[in-house]
C-alpha positions in Angstrom: -6.9 3.1 -34.0 -3.2 3.0 -34.9 -0.3 4.4 -32.8 1.5 7.3 -34.4 4.7 9.0 -33.4 7.2 11.5 -35.0 10.1 9.4 -33.8 12.0 7.3 -36.4 11.4 4.0 -34.6 13.6 1.9 -36.9 16.5 4.2 -36.4 16.0 4.2 -32.6 15.8 0.4 -32.6 19.2 0.3 -34.5 20.7 2.7 -32.0 19.6 0.6 -29.1 20.6 -2.8 -30.5 23.5 -3.1 -28.1 21.6 -1.9 -25.0 22.0 -4.4 -22.2 18.4 -4.2 -21.0 16.6 -6.0 -23.9 13.2 -6.0 -22.0 13.3 -2.3 -21.8 14.3 -1.9 -25.5 11.6 -4.3 -26.7 8.9 -2.6 -24.5 9.9 0.8 -25.8 10.1 -0.1 -29.5 6.8 -2.2 -29.4 5.1 0.6 -27.5 6.2 3.2 -30.1 5.1 1.0 -32.9 1.8 -0.4 -31.5 1.0 1.9 -28.7 1.6 1.7 -25.0 -0.8 0.0 -22.6 -2.3 2.6 -20.3 -4.4 0.4 -18.2 -7.6 2.2 -19.3 -10.0 -0.2 -21.0 -12.8 2.3 -21.6 -13.6 5.9 -20.9 -16.3 6.8 -18.3 -19.7 7.4 -19.7 -20.5 10.0 -17.1 -19.7 13.6 -18.2 -16.9 14.9 -16.0 -17.6 18.3 -14.4 -15.4 21.0 -12.9 -16.5 21.1 -9.3 -15.8 24.8 -8.9 -18.1 25.6 -11.8 -21.1 23.6 -10.5 -22.7 26.9 -9.3 -23.2 27.7 -13.0 -25.7 24.9 -13.4 -27.0 24.7 -9.9 -28.1 28.3 -9.7 -30.2 29.0 -12.8 -31.5 32.2 -11.2 -28.0 33.7 -11.0 -26.8 32.0 -14.3 -29.8 31.6 -16.6 -28.2 28.8 -18.6 -31.4 26.9 -18.9 -33.3 29.8 -20.4 -31.1 29.9 -23.5 -33.1 28.6 -26.5 -30.5 29.1 -29.2 -26.8 28.3 -29.3 -26.0 31.8 -30.4 -27.8 33.5 -27.5 -25.7 35.0 -24.8 -25.5 33.7 -21.2 -24.7 36.1 -18.3 -22.3 34.6 -15.9 -22.2 35.6 -12.2 -19.1 36.8 -10.4 -18.4 33.4 -8.8 -18.3 31.7 -12.2 -16.1 34.4 -13.6 -13.7 34.0 -10.7 -13.5 30.2 -11.4 -12.8 30.8 -15.0 -10.2 33.4 -14.3 -8.4 31.0 -12.0 -8.0 28.4 -14.7 -7.2 31.0 -17.4 -4.4 32.3 -15.2 -3.2 28.7 -14.5 -3.2 27.7 -18.2 -1.4 30.9 -19.2 1.5 30.0 -16.9 1.5 26.2 -17.2 4.3 24.8 -19.3 2.1 21.8 -20.4 4.1 19.3 -18.3 2.6 17.4 -15.4 3.9 14.3 -13.5 1.8 11.4 -12.2 0.5 11.8 -8.7 1.2 9.0 -6.2 -1.6 6.4 -5.8 -1.0 6.1 -2.1 -2.3 8.8 0.3 0.2 10.2 2.8 -1.2 10.8 6.3 -0.3 14.3 7.4 1.1 12.9 10.7 3.4 10.6 8.7 4.3 13.6 6.6 5.0 15.6 9.7 2.3 18.2 8.8 -0.3 19.7 11.1 -2.6 22.8 11.0 -5.2 24.1 13.4 -7.3 27.1 14.3 -8.4 28.5 17.7 -11.5 30.6 17.2 -10.7 33.2 19.9 -7.0 33.4 19.4 -5.4 32.6 16.1 -4.1 29.8 13.8 -1.0 27.8 13.3 0.8 25.2 11.1 3.7 22.9 11.4 5.8 21.0 8.8 9.1 19.3 9.4 10.4 21.5 12.1 9.1 24.7 10.5 6.0 26.5 11.6 3.8 29.5 11.4 1.3 31.2 13.6 -0.7 34.5 13.7 -3.6 36.2 15.3 -6.8 36.4 13.2 -6.6 39.4 10.8 -8.7 42.4 11.6 -10.7 41.9 8.4 -12.1 38.7 9.8 -12.9 40.1 13.2 -15.0 42.9 11.6 -16.9 40.3 9.5 -19.5 38.7 11.8 -20.1 35.8 9.4 -16.4 34.9 9.1 -15.7 35.4 12.8 -18.3 32.8 13.6 -17.4 30.3 10.9 -15.2 27.5 12.2 -15.2 25.9 8.7 -13.6 29.1 7.4 -11.1 29.2 10.3 -10.0 25.6 9.9 -9.5 26.0 6.2 -7.5 29.2 6.6 -4.3 27.6 8.0 -4.5 24.7 5.5 -4.4 27.3 2.6 -1.5 29.1 4.2 0.4 25.8 4.6 -0.2 25.1 0.9 1.1 28.6 0.0 4.2 28.3 2.1 5.2 24.7 1.6 3.2 23.5 -1.4 6.2 23.4 -3.7 7.5 20.6 -1.5 4.4 18.5 -1.9 4.7 17.8 -5.6 3.3 14.5 -6.7 1.7 13.8 -3.2 -1.8 12.9 -2.0 -1.9 14.5 1.4 -4.5 13.7 4.1 -5.1 16.7 6.3 -6.5 16.2 9.8 -9.3 18.7 10.7 -11.3 18.9 13.9 -14.2 20.5 12.0 -16.4 18.2 9.9 -17.7 21.1 7.7 -14.1 21.8 6.6 -13.6 18.1 5.8 -16.7 18.1 3.6 -15.7 21.3 1.8 -12.3 19.9 0.9 -13.8 16.7 -0.3 -16.4 18.5 -2.5 -14.0 21.2 -3.6 -16.7 23.9 -3.2 -18.9 25.7 -0.7 -22.1 27.8 -0.7 -20.1 30.5 1.1 -18.6 33.0 -1.2 -15.8 33.8 1.2 -14.9 30.1 1.7 -14.8 29.8 -2.0 -12.2 32.5 -2.1 -10.0 30.3 0.1 -10.9 27.1 -1.9 -9.8 28.9 -5.2 -6.5 29.7 -3.6 -6.1 26.1 -2.4 -7.1 24.8 -5.9 -4.5 27.2 -7.4 -1.7 25.9 -5.2 -2.8 22.3 -5.8 -2.7 22.8 -9.6 0.5 24.9 -9.6 2.5 22.5 -7.4 0.8 19.3 -8.6 -0.6 17.8 -5.4 -4.0 16.6 -4.1 -5.5 17.5 -0.8 -7.7 15.0 1.2 -9.2 15.6 4.6 -10.5 13.5 7.5 -12.0 14.4 10.9 -9.8 14.2 14.0 -10.5 15.4 17.6 -8.7 18.6 18.6 -6.9 16.9 21.5 -5.1 14.6 18.9 -3.7 17.6 17.0 -1.5 18.8 19.9 1.3 20.4 17.9 -0.8 22.7 15.8 -3.3 23.2 18.6 -0.5 24.6 20.8 0.6 27.0 18.0 -2.9 28.2 17.3 -3.3 29.1 21.0 0.1 30.7 21.3 1.1 28.1 24.0 4.8 28.3 23.1 6.1 26.4 26.2 3.8 23.5 25.3 4.9 23.7 21.7 8.6 23.6 22.5 8.0 20.6 24.7 6.2 18.8 21.9 8.8 19.9 19.2 12.1 20.7 20.9 13.9 20.6 17.5 11.6 23.1 15.8 13.1 26.2 14.2 13.5 29.2 16.5 11.8 31.6 14.1 8.5 31.1 12.4 7.9 31.1 8.6 6.6 34.3 7.2 2.8 34.2 7.0 1.4 35.9 3.9 -1.0 38.8 4.5 -4.8 38.3 4.4 -5.1 40.0 1.0 -2.7 37.5 -0.6 -4.3 34.4 1.0 -7.8 35.0 -0.6 -8.2 34.5 -4.3 -9.1 37.9 -5.9 
């Protein structure tokens, strides 16, 4: 395989003949002529899959993909699969085709001054570099018995809100979130859940991650170690002010429930 480029390499080399950094010039010209070394010696043999579309192949009853005998036969996709496809269709429609490399190192949320937490009987909160948000649980969740009892959903909820509010400042970062719910940690690691409602949150988080070019990781941490966000989620404002005396006076605007879920 030969390297090809629309650039006139000979003319570029002539233009750069007086450039003081000869190592840079030689690397650039040789790279354009012979190809740049990417560090990738071979492509993975395993087929790469989109995690959010695994329900398509894992649920043959809902998506009869295995029953198709001919390539020209139609396959009926369920609503979950259609929602996943619509997410990426919307993203590609708005994407300008440019993406920067993401840092190899993972930034701990505490080092990044980032915390989120949820109190099941009160509300949720988040903190990032002296800015914060908090709110009571929306009435839509209280009326849904399944959601009102799902701590995985509740812990994921403020993480998604933080990504919506501050995600544009996380570009190029790998951020390690601290969660005191193991189920939420596993959902973030897998990128999917069996719960349709949790998947609506995960699609919104995936959208923010793709739009702002960051990657979310998660690890388990005891609730008592997450004191700042714990105080916010419980509306313990005196405790919060003692922990963060320089925090802004007013909270950040928290988007409504309808805008947090992916529709």
